[in-house]
Residue, then its C-alpha position, 0 to 999 in steps of 0.5 A: m896480904t901473902g908476903n910472909l908466904q911468897p913476894l909480893p909481885l913487882t910493877s913498873p911504868a916501865a915494864c913492855k908487854p911482848q907483842g902477839d899472844p905468847k900462846a899461839d905457838k903452843p910447842r913454842y910456849f910448851l919449850l919456854t914454859h916446862a923446858s927450862h924447869l928441867v935444864d935447870s934441876t939438870r944443872w943443878l944435879g949435874g953440873p953446867l953444860l957444854s952442849v944441847r941436841a934438841r929433837r921434837l916429835d909431835r905424835a898423836g896430839a902430844h909434842c915430845w922433845y928428846v935433849e942429848v946432854e954433855f957436861a962440863g965434868g964429861a957426863l953425857g946425859h938424856l931428857d925427854i918431856t912430853i906434854p900433855v902427859r898421858g897415864d893410867f893415874e888421868 
C-alpha cells in the first residue's frame, strides 16, 4: 500500500457530488483549482489578508487574473495567475 507515502482517501456514503460538470465553466474551474494555492502561499508568506480585488482578462486562449491584496500588517501586494502558461520552455 501507499499509506506510508500519502494518506489513504476516506470515503463516506453521505458524500454528495456536485450537480453538473465542474469543468464546464473553465475560468471558474481554473480559479478554484489553481488560484487557491496561490492565495494559500501568499497568506503563509505574508500573513492574513484584509482585502482582495481581482480582475480577469481573457486573451489568445489564456485566462489571466490580476489580484491586488492588502495584508493585515499594512503591506500591499500584487498576485497574478495565467492559465495556460506559455513560454519558450514548452
